C-alpha positions as CSV (number, residue, x, y, z in Angstrom):
1,M,20.6,12.3,-5.0
2,A,19.4,9.5,-7.1
3,R,15.6,9.3,-7.5
4,I,14.0,5.9,-6.7
5,K,12.5,3.6,-9.3
6,L,10.2,1.0,-7.9
7,D,9.6,-2.1,-9.8
8,I,5.9,-3.3,-9.3
9,P,4.5,-6.6,-10.6
10,D,2.2,-6.2,-13.8
11,I,-0.7,-8.0,-12.1
12,L,-1.7,-7.1,-8.4
13,P,-4.5,-9.1,-6.7
14,F,-6.6,-6.5,-5.1
15,H,-7.8,-2.9,-6.3
16,T,-10.0,-0.3,-4.7
17,E,-11.2,3.2,-5.8
18,I,-10.8,6.5,-3.9
19,R,-12.0,9.8,-4.8
20,V,-9.5,12.8,-3.7
21,R,-11.2,15.0,-1.3
22,V,-10.8,18.8,-1.0
23,T,-9.2,18.0,2.5
24,D,-6.6,15.8,0.6
25,L,-5.2,18.9,-1.2
26,N,-2.1,20.6,-0.3
27,Y,-0.8,24.3,-0.5
28,G,-0.2,23.5,-4.4
29,N,-3.9,22.4,-4.8
30,H,-2.9,19.1,-5.8
31,L,-3.1,15.7,-3.7
32,G,-0.9,16.1,-0.8
33,N,2.1,13.4,-0.4
34,D,0.9,12.7,3.2
35,R,-2.7,11.8,1.9
36,L,-1.1,9.5,-0.8
37,L,0.4,7.6,2.0
38,A,-2.9,7.2,3.9
39,Y,-4.4,6.0,0.5
40,L,-2.0,3.0,0.6
41,Q,-3.0,2.4,4.1
42,E,-6.6,2.5,3.2
43,A,-6.1,0.2,0.2
44,R,-4.2,-2.2,2.3
45,V,-6.8,-2.4,5.0
46,Q,-9.5,-2.9,2.8
47,W,-7.7,-5.9,1.1
48,L,-6.9,-7.4,4.3
49,A,-10.5,-6.9,5.6
50,D,-11.6,-8.9,2.1
51,L,-9.3,-11.6,3.5
52,G,-10.6,-11.8,7.0
53,L,-7.5,-10.4,8.3
54,S,-6.3,-6.9,10.1
55,E,-2.9,-5.3,10.8
56,L,-3.2,-6.3,14.4
57,D,-4.4,-9.9,13.7
58,A,-3.2,-11.6,10.6
59,H,-3.0,-15.3,11.3
60,G,-1.8,-14.8,14.8
61,V,0.8,-11.8,14.2
62,G,0.4,-8.1,13.5
63,F,2.2,-5.8,11.1
64,L,4.6,-3.0,11.9
65,Q,5.5,-0.6,8.9
66,V,9.2,0.1,9.0
67,D,9.7,1.9,5.7
68,S,8.0,3.3,2.7
69,A,8.8,4.7,-0.8
70,I,6.6,6.5,-3.3
71,Q,7.5,7.3,-6.9
72,Y,5.3,10.5,-7.8
73,L,4.6,10.2,-11.6
74,A,1.5,12.9,-12.0
75,E,-0.7,15.3,-10.1
76,G,-4.1,14.3,-8.5
77,F,-6.8,16.9,-8.1
78,F,-9.9,17.4,-6.3
79,N,-12.5,14.8,-7.4
80,D,-10.1,12.7,-9.3
81,R,-10.9,9.0,-8.9
82,I,-7.8,6.9,-8.0
83,R,-7.5,3.2,-8.6
84,I,-5.3,1.8,-6.2
85,E,-3.9,-1.8,-6.9
86,V,-2.3,-3.7,-4.2
87,G,0.0,-6.9,-3.8
88,T,3.1,-8.2,-2.1
89,A,6.7,-8.6,-3.0
90,D,10.1,-9.3,-1.6
91,W,9.5,-11.7,1.0
92,T,12.0,-12.7,3.8
93,P,11.2,-14.9,6.9
94,K,10.1,-11.8,8.9
95,N,9.2,-9.1,6.5
96,W,7.9,-8.2,3.1
97,D,6.6,-5.3,1.0
98,F,3.1,-4.3,0.1
99,V,3.3,-2.9,-3.3
100,Y,1.0,-0.4,-5.0
101,R,0.1,0.9,-8.3
102,L,-2.1,4.2,-8.5
103,T,-3.7,5.0,-11.7
104,L,-6.3,7.5,-12.8
105,P,-9.1,5.8,-14.8
106,D,-10.9,8.6,-16.0
107,Q,-7.8,9.9,-17.7
108,D,-6.9,6.7,-19.8
109,N,-5.5,5.1,-16.8
110,R,-2.6,7.5,-16.4
111,L,-0.1,6.4,-13.9
112,L,-0.2,8.7,-10.8
113,A,2.3,6.9,-8.5
114,L,3.9,3.6,-7.6
115,A,4.7,2.7,-4.1
116,K,5.8,0.2,-1.6
117,T,5.5,-0.2,2.2
118,G,7.9,-2.4,4.0
119,M,6.2,-4.5,7.0
120,V,7.5,-6.9,9.6
121,A,5.4,-9.3,11.3
122,F,5.0,-8.2,15.1
123,D,3.8,-9.5,18.3
124,Y,2.2,-6.8,19.9
125,T,1.8,-8.7,23.3
126,T,5.9,-9.5,23.6
127,R,6.6,-6.3,21.4
128,K,8.9,-8.1,19.3
129,V,9.4,-9.0,15.5
130,V,8.6,-12.6,14.7
131,R,8.5,-15.0,11.8
132,V,5.7,-14.6,9.2
133,P,3.3,-17.6,9.6
134,D,2.9,-19.8,6.5
135,P,-0.9,-19.0,6.3
136,L,-0.3,-15.3,6.0
137,H,2.3,-15.9,3.2
138,K,-0.5,-18.1,1.4
139,A,-3.2,-15.6,2.2
140,L,-1.2,-12.7,0.6
141,G,-0.3,-14.4,-2.5
142,H,3.1,-15.6,-1.9
């Protein structure tokens, strides 16, 4: 099976940092893949909060995650400081990707992972996929 290769823009508009907790380790004593996906959500939600938005209400629509891809490039260990950069890419009228770059600032910004989470605009009242409103495009830098 071919391995994925993600193309992430050089500059992403938001970043945050998270330290690896002991509860984030798996049986290999390194950062678990499930926890890394949770880190992506945490960074995304922090960015949205900075913009006054949420995944349930972003200019009148919510978000529904429909796919994800992670390219693991290094291991993360207990107490590592991880910088997570977030942006968007691949917009269509009803969906887009959040894209992420994870680095280890205390290890010369070593690249830990690249990732993307595919989203659709979703109306939680009607339970239907809807068009992305223009103000949301603008807020997320498109």
